[in-house]
C-alpha positions in Angstrom: 0.0 0.0 0.0 1.6 3.2 -1.2 1.1 6.9 -1.1 -1.5 6.8 -3.9 -3.6 4.3 -1.9 -3.4 6.6 1.2 -4.6 9.7 -0.7 -7.3 7.8 -2.6 -8.6 6.4 0.7 -8.4 9.9 2.3 -10.3 11.4 -0.6 -13.0 8.8 -0.3 -13.4 9.4 3.4 -13.7 13.1 2.8 -16.3 12.6 0.1 -18.3 10.2 2.3 -18.2 12.6 5.3 -16.2 10.3 7.5 -13.9 13.2 8.2 -15.7 16.3 9.6 -14.4 19.8 9.5 -13.8 21.3 12.9 -14.6 25.0 13.2 -11.7 27.0 14.6 -11.7 30.2 16.7 -9.1 32.7 17.7 -8.5 33.8 21.3 -5.7 35.4 23.2 -3.4 33.4 25.4 -5.0 35.2 28.4 -8.5 34.0 27.4 -7.2 30.5 26.8 -5.5 30.4 30.2 -8.7 31.7 31.9 -10.7 28.9 30.3 -8.1 26.3 31.3 -8.2 27.5 34.9 -12.0 27.5 35.0 -12.1 24.0 33.5 -9.7 22.8 36.2 -11.8 24.4 38.9 -15.0 22.9 37.6 -13.4 19.5 37.2 -12.2 19.4 40.8 -15.6 20.5 42.0 -17.4 17.8 40.1 -14.9 15.2 41.3 -15.6 16.4 44.9 -19.3 15.8 44.3 -20.7 19.2 43.7 -22.8 17.7 40.9 -24.7 15.8 43.6 -25.7 19.0 45.2 -29.5 19.3 45.3 -29.6 22.6 43.4 -27.0 21.6 40.8 -29.4 20.5 38.1 -31.5 23.7 38.5 -28.4 25.8 38.2 -27.2 24.0 35.1 -30.7 24.2 33.5 -30.8 27.9 34.2 -27.5 28.4 32.4 -28.7 26.5 29.4 -32.1 28.3 29.4 -30.3 31.7 29.4 -28.3 30.7 26.4 -25.0 31.0 28.1 -23.7 27.7 26.8 -22.7 27.1 23.2 
């Protein structure tokens, strides 16, 4: 199997939508670092059980209803 086979297979996968385009955005390093820190904080809180808090589902639903989540 050579290079031609690889590119032919790749072209077929693209044509049959097995490979999806991923939209890209630009952000500053400061914004990226902020999001990384927030993700780390939220991950630790979830690991500690905050997602079992009685008001957690209401708070998450409120966030989604307000359109604050992409």
